[in-house]
Rosetta silent file (secondary structure, phi, psi, omega in degrees, C-alpha in Angstrom):
SEQUENCE: MFKNICWMCVAVMLVFAMTMVGCTNADSENDLNDDPGNDSEVDLPNDDENGSEENNDESEENDVNDEENFDLIGFPEDVSKEIQEWVEANRIEEGTYRFEESNLYLIAAGEKPTGGFSLEIVDEALENGTLTVIYKLNRPGPDDMVTQALTYPTVLFEVQEHVDYEEVQTILIAE
SCORE:     score description
SCORE:     0.000 S_00000001
   1 L     0.000  -48.168  178.923  -95.840  -29.166   22.421 S_00000001
   2 H   -61.343  -37.307 -179.469  -98.631  -31.539   23.512 S_00000001
   3 H   -64.691  -40.552  178.368 -100.874  -30.083   20.798 S_00000001
   4 H   -64.683  -39.420  179.436  -98.236  -30.829   18.080 S_00000001
   5 H   -65.614  -40.600  178.397  -97.885  -34.429   19.251 S_00000001
   6 H   -62.507  -44.375  179.324 -101.675  -34.919   19.103 S_00000001
   7 H   -63.973  -38.767  177.783 -101.820  -33.583   15.541 S_00000001
   8 H   -64.476  -41.024  178.399  -98.944  -35.868   14.496 S_00000001
   9 H   -63.862  -42.344  178.911 -100.740  -38.900   15.988 S_00000001
  10 H   -63.036  -43.591 -179.864 -103.951  -38.003   14.153 S_00000001
  11 H   -62.796  -43.371  179.517 -102.029  -37.579   10.882 S_00000001
  12 H   -63.568  -41.909  179.399 -100.262  -40.950   11.311 S_00000001
  13 H   -65.828  -38.659  177.372 -103.565  -42.703   12.044 S_00000001
  14 H   -64.313  -44.817  178.426 -105.195  -41.144    8.959 S_00000001
  15 H   -62.300  -42.353  178.795 -102.321  -42.215    6.720 S_00000001
  16 H   -63.179  -44.829 -179.861 -102.464  -45.721    8.172 S_00000001
  17 H   -63.378  -43.364  179.758 -106.252  -45.942    7.700 S_00000001
  18 H   -65.620  -37.298  178.896 -106.050  -44.694    4.089 S_00000001
  19 H   -65.167  -44.206 -178.474 -103.258  -47.162    3.330 S_00000001
  20 H   -67.626  -40.065  179.479 -105.214  -50.108    4.704 S_00000001
  21 H   -70.207  -39.057 -178.209 -108.421  -49.174    2.868 S_00000001
  22 H   -73.232  -19.426 -176.553 -106.595  -48.512   -0.403 S_00000001
  23 L   -96.623   -2.503 -179.859 -104.716  -51.830   -0.337 S_00000001
  24 L   -99.649  156.119  179.396 -107.692  -54.155    0.036 S_00000001
  25 L  -127.627  109.493 -177.383 -109.809  -55.621   -2.726 S_00000001
  26 L   -76.447  -10.984 -177.021 -113.367  -56.450   -1.736 S_00000001
  27 L   -71.460  -38.783 -173.912 -114.047  -58.256   -5.049 S_00000001
  28 L  -152.129  128.989  175.366 -112.064  -61.408   -4.397 S_00000001
  29 L   -73.703  -30.356 -175.226 -110.275  -62.983   -1.469 S_00000001
  30 H   -72.018  -17.854  179.897 -108.344  -65.278   -3.813 S_00000001
  31 H   -60.209  -27.903 -178.995 -106.590  -62.393   -5.564 S_00000001
  32 H   -69.886  -22.977 -178.876 -104.226  -62.188   -2.595 S_00000001
  33 H   -92.359   -9.424 -179.875 -103.002  -65.725   -3.305 S_00000001
  34 L   -71.570  145.908  178.674 -102.367  -65.198   -7.028 S_00000001
  35 L  -113.217   92.493 -176.224  -98.744  -64.916   -8.124 S_00000001
  36 L   -69.848  -14.062 -178.528  -98.639  -62.440  -11.025 S_00000001
  37 L   -83.926   -4.661 -177.416  -94.878  -62.813  -11.344 S_00000001
  38 L   -91.643   85.273 -177.861  -95.060  -66.456  -12.428 S_00000001
  39 L  -110.652   27.068 -175.198  -95.025  -66.072  -16.215 S_00000001
  40 L   -94.626    8.513 -178.075  -92.880  -69.071  -16.967 S_00000001
  41 L   -76.237  147.821  176.415  -95.664  -71.341  -18.133 S_00000001
  42 L   -88.377  138.402  178.810  -95.674  -72.712  -21.621 S_00000001
  43 E   -72.151  108.138  176.674  -98.812  -72.054  -23.668 S_00000001
  44 L  -120.223  142.191 -179.652 -100.504  -75.419  -23.974 S_00000001
  45 L   -65.739  150.299  179.398 -104.054  -75.898  -25.233 S_00000001
  46 L   -97.101  111.950 -178.093 -106.759  -76.705  -22.695 S_00000001
  47 L   -93.028    3.377 -178.108 -108.465  -79.966  -23.637 S_00000001
  48 L   -78.260  107.737 -178.520 -110.824  -79.942  -20.622 S_00000001
  49 L   -77.018  -17.918 -179.189 -114.321  -79.647  -22.081 S_00000001
  50 L  -101.693   23.990 -178.871 -115.889  -79.404  -18.633 S_00000001
  51 L   -71.602  179.855 -179.950 -113.770  -76.453  -17.522 S_00000001
  52 L   -69.896  170.425 -179.230 -115.069  -73.208  -16.136 S_00000001
  53 H   -60.779  -38.045  179.701 -116.739  -70.608  -18.317 S_00000001
  54 H   -63.476  -43.269  179.237 -113.508  -68.600  -18.359 S_00000001
  55 H   -65.070  -35.414  178.861 -111.508  -71.590  -19.598 S_00000001
  56 H   -65.447  -40.095  177.186 -114.062  -72.262  -22.328 S_00000001
  57 H   -63.383  -42.013 -178.932 -113.746  -68.692  -23.612 S_00000001
  58 H   -65.595  -40.491 -179.337 -109.969  -68.992  -23.589 S_00000001
  59 H   -68.774  -29.705  175.960 -110.008  -72.302  -25.459 S_00000001
  60 H   -65.605  -38.220  178.919 -112.262  -70.795  -28.129 S_00000001
  61 H   -67.576  -32.090 -175.717 -109.678  -68.075  -28.719 S_00000001
  62 L   -98.646   20.752  179.747 -106.891  -70.656  -28.987 S_00000001
  63 H   -60.044  -22.604  179.107 -108.709  -73.042  -31.353 S_00000001
  64 H   -62.052  -33.921 -178.943 -106.013  -72.319  -33.932 S_00000001
  65 H   -89.902   20.288  178.804 -103.581  -74.287  -31.751 S_00000001
  66 L   -81.608  134.349 -176.959 -105.954  -77.275  -31.543 S_00000001
  67 H   -54.368  -31.277 -177.397 -104.367  -80.553  -32.663 S_00000001
  68 H   -64.814  -23.297 -177.862 -107.287  -81.268  -34.987 S_00000001
  69 H   -84.256  -10.346 -176.328 -106.348  -78.285  -37.158 S_00000001
  70 L  -123.248  134.848  178.174 -102.794  -79.507  -37.835 S_00000001
  71 L   -94.535  -25.560 -171.422 -101.678  -82.672  -39.605 S_00000001
  72 L  -101.120  -26.065 -178.566  -97.942  -82.274  -39.140 S_00000001
  73 E  -126.652  161.829  175.959  -97.523  -80.940  -35.603 S_00000001
  74 E  -138.617  175.182 -178.197  -99.152  -81.457  -32.210 S_00000001
  75 L  -123.731  112.429 -177.030  -99.077  -79.826  -28.810 S_00000001
  76 L   -63.009  137.535 -179.549  -97.847  -81.938  -25.875 S_00000001
  77 L   -82.371  -47.451 -179.063 -100.200  -81.970  -22.898 S_00000001
  78 L  -121.204  135.666  178.079  -97.769  -82.992  -20.179 S_00000001
  79 L  -124.794  152.783 -177.883  -94.043  -82.391  -20.214 S_00000001
  80 L   -73.517  166.574  177.216  -91.316  -83.698  -17.940 S_00000001
  81 H   -61.138  -36.362  179.246  -89.401  -81.603  -15.438 S_00000001
  82 H   -61.595  -42.912  179.234  -86.387  -81.830  -17.747 S_00000001
  83 H   -70.340  -38.846  176.729  -88.343  -80.248  -20.611 S_00000001
  84 H   -59.403  -42.790  178.020  -89.801  -77.591  -18.293 S_00000001
  85 H   -65.676  -37.785  177.563  -86.267  -76.628  -17.235 S_00000001
  86 H   -63.517  -42.318  176.792  -85.190  -76.560  -20.892 S_00000001
  87 H   -61.937  -46.657  178.332  -88.085  -74.198  -21.718 S_00000001
  88 H   -54.440  -43.930 -176.771  -87.132  -71.975  -18.753 S_00000001
  89 H   -70.999  -27.621 -173.992  -83.541  -71.777  -20.000 S_00000001
  90 H  -105.379   -2.759 -174.961  -84.492  -70.969  -23.616 S_00000001
  91 L   -77.973  -16.328 -172.409  -87.483  -68.644  -23.244 S_00000001
  92 L   -75.354  -39.998 -179.687  -85.477  -65.476  -22.615 S_00000001
  93 L   -96.208  134.805  178.355  -83.914  -65.108  -26.076 S_00000001
  94 L   -63.990  135.086  177.685  -86.141  -64.870  -29.147 S_00000001
  95 E   158.261 -177.580  176.855  -85.796  -67.860  -31.450 S_00000001
  96 E  -114.775  132.378 -175.448  -86.704  -71.439  -32.286 S_00000001
  97 E  -127.802  145.314  176.940  -85.135  -74.233  -30.265 S_00000001
  98 E  -110.971  134.105  178.421  -85.061  -78.020  -30.631 S_00000001
  99 L   -80.715  108.245 -179.075  -85.009  -80.266  -27.581 S_00000001
 100 L    45.361 -130.071 -179.694  -81.950  -82.478  -28.049 S_00000001
 101 L  -106.361   26.774 -177.048  -82.548  -84.773  -31.070 S_00000001
 102 L   -89.518 -175.971  176.246  -86.291  -85.110  -30.469 S_00000001
 103 L   -94.687   14.442 -176.029  -89.300  -83.878  -32.440 S_00000001
 104 E   -97.538  128.307 -177.771  -90.020  -81.259  -29.756 S_00000001
 105 E  -128.712  150.213  177.875  -89.580  -77.567  -30.641 S_00000001
 106 E  -125.002  129.567  170.396  -89.964  -74.308  -28.756 S_00000001
 107 E  -106.278  125.223 -179.530  -90.686  -70.918  -30.292 S_00000001
 108 E  -117.966  134.830  179.399  -89.788  -68.101  -27.897 S_00000001
 109 L   -89.012   -5.204 -178.067  -90.729  -64.456  -28.377 S_00000001
 110 L    81.231 -171.061 -176.439  -88.111  -63.266  -25.906 S_00000001
 111 L   -75.308  132.312  176.821  -88.650  -60.769  -23.114 S_00000001
 112 E  -120.240  149.190 -172.058  -91.756  -58.561  -23.323 S_00000001
 113 L   -73.638  -19.838 -178.329  -92.408  -55.534  -21.080 S_00000001
 114 L  -145.814  177.679  170.786  -95.904  -56.563  -19.903 S_00000001
 115 L   -75.383 -179.568  177.697  -98.421  -59.370  -19.972 S_00000001
 116 L    95.117   -7.864  176.821 -100.894  -59.733  -22.832 S_00000001
 117 L   -92.116  144.313  175.258  -98.422  -61.076  -25.381 S_00000001
 118 E  -153.589  156.715  175.338  -98.835  -64.596  -26.775 S_00000001
 119 E  -103.975  143.523 -178.847  -97.590  -66.736  -29.640 S_00000001
 120 E  -138.362  122.349  174.892 -100.024  -68.480  -31.959 S_00000001
 121 E   -79.600  126.326 -174.891  -99.213  -71.069  -34.608 S_00000001
 122 E  -110.675  -21.172 -179.535 -101.402  -70.301  -37.616 S_00000001
 123 E  -161.712  164.978  177.804 -100.228  -72.711  -40.326 S_00000001
 124 E  -145.016  153.128  176.918  -97.867  -75.528  -41.247 S_00000001
 125 E  -156.514  147.595  177.042  -96.531  -76.886  -44.516 S_00000001
 126 E  -123.136  120.005 -179.918  -94.148  -79.631  -45.633 S_00000001
 127 E  -146.111  126.387  178.000  -92.225  -79.146  -48.861 S_00000001
 128 L    52.881   41.339  176.826  -88.980  -80.787  -50.046 S_00000001
 129 L    81.128   -1.198  179.135  -88.169  -82.113  -46.565 S_00000001
 130 E  -106.649  120.253  175.277  -88.637  -78.729  -44.871 S_00000001
 131 E   -89.490  117.912  179.512  -91.437  -78.386  -42.343 S_00000001
 132 E  -103.981  126.221  177.928  -92.483  -74.739  -42.226 S_00000001
 133 E  -114.852  119.998 -178.554  -94.377  -73.530  -39.149 S_00000001
 134 E  -102.282  130.910 -177.500  -95.958  -70.094  -39.473 S_00000001
 135 E  -138.590  165.164  175.869  -96.748  -68.202  -36.287 S_00000001
 136 E  -135.206  155.895  176.687  -97.694  -64.740  -35.104 S_00000001
 137 E   -99.913  115.682  175.863  -97.095  -62.678  -32.003 S_00000001
 138 E   -85.227  133.790 -179.257 -100.333  -61.413  -30.481 S_00000001
 139 L  -111.638  153.603  176.757  -99.953  -58.086  -28.673 S_00000001
 140 L   -69.493  149.944  176.987 -102.188  -56.558  -26.014 S_00000001
 141 L   -73.903  164.016 -177.344 -104.617  -53.881  -27.164 S_00000001
 142 L   -64.062  -26.151 -179.425 -104.133  -50.254  -26.144 S_00000001
 143 L  -103.772    4.178 -179.731 -106.988  -50.459  -23.611 S_00000001
 144 L   -71.520  139.539  172.714 -106.218  -53.966  -22.300 S_00000001
 145 L   -86.963  122.484 -176.069 -105.397  -54.328  -18.621 S_00000001
 146 L  -129.465  159.433  175.732 -102.182  -56.339  -18.455 S_00000001
 147 L   -63.688  133.234  178.151  -99.728  -57.557  -15.856 S_00000001
 148 L   -93.223   70.461 -179.741  -96.998  -55.004  -15.239 S_00000001
 149 L  -152.222  154.773  176.613  -94.202  -57.551  -15.232 S_00000001
 150 L   -66.780  136.405  178.692  -91.700  -58.908  -17.701 S_00000001
 151 E  -129.156  163.478 -175.989  -93.127  -61.903  -19.578 S_00000001
 152 L  -136.283   81.309 -177.793  -91.692  -64.498  -21.962 S_00000001
 153 L   -62.709  136.081  179.164  -94.304  -65.793  -24.436 S_00000001
 154 E  -143.197  159.983  169.026  -93.583  -69.272  -25.779 S_00000001
 155 E  -140.585  133.982 -178.094  -95.287  -72.060  -27.671 S_00000001
 156 E  -109.412  129.226  177.425  -94.154  -75.681  -27.547 S_00000001
 157 E  -138.365  160.144 -177.445  -94.961  -78.047  -30.415 S_00000001
 158 E  -128.509  130.480  176.988  -94.028  -81.548  -31.470 S_00000001
 159 E   -73.487  130.994 -177.985  -93.627  -82.825  -35.032 S_00000001
 160 L   -62.283  150.213 -177.361  -95.858  -85.868  -35.516 S_00000001
 161 L   -58.902  -34.793 -174.994  -94.157  -89.265  -35.828 S_00000001
 162 L   -77.329   -6.990 -175.827  -95.472  -89.882  -39.365 S_00000001
 163 L   -83.608  125.000  178.015  -93.886  -86.707  -40.795 S_00000001
 164 L   -97.631  102.431 -176.236  -90.734  -87.296  -42.872 S_00000001
 165 L  -136.787  157.428  177.780  -88.751  -84.062  -42.569 S_00000001
 166 L  -107.082  -33.279  179.662  -85.132  -82.942  -42.531 S_00000001
 167 E  -148.182  161.760  176.494  -85.452  -79.494  -40.986 S_00000001
 168 E  -117.450  132.176  177.483  -87.957  -77.154  -39.361 S_00000001
 169 E  -119.278  132.721  177.064  -88.305  -73.544  -40.434 S_00000001
 170 E  -114.017  141.014 -178.413  -90.377  -71.063  -38.440 S_00000001
 171 E  -129.414  125.735  174.749  -91.731  -67.842  -39.914 S_00000001
 172 E   -88.535  125.556  177.828  -93.147  -64.925  -37.943 S_00000001
 173 E  -104.156  155.826  178.311  -95.917  -63.134  -39.804 S_00000001
 174 L   -69.029  149.098 -179.315  -97.103  -59.599  -39.167 S_00000001
 175 L   -68.396    0.000    0.000 -100.224  -59.217  -37.086 S_00000001
């Protein structure tokens, strides 16, 4: 009986030790503070030229969404709490949404099964009072490491004040 209890204690200690060693990450202490479930941010371009090396690489990839490349639309840098709540409420269903009667629009890709998805505006055109915004959905590659959580890719854009338009049409193009 005593021998069985000793073996059980040894087994419990081994399982505990393996669990503790397997759950730590020696690469970064800050990884424990990251919140991978917070995917509610709106994709806004990073205008900080003095950012970290990682941010510079990311901004190079998103140069398509740089205000200088578009004459008809822009990308708001700071949005109010009211607009953030509006984005939260509309990001779940795929579609294009207009914020009240403003020039602010949201394109939402809807719910995606993992991270690694993003929306990218690739072109704009104004013809006969219709502003056409062409965008694509970027998907993660087959070997990409992605967050295993539901995500809701969105892009927020604003029609410039000088643009005389009656409606906005968005078109999703194939990758």
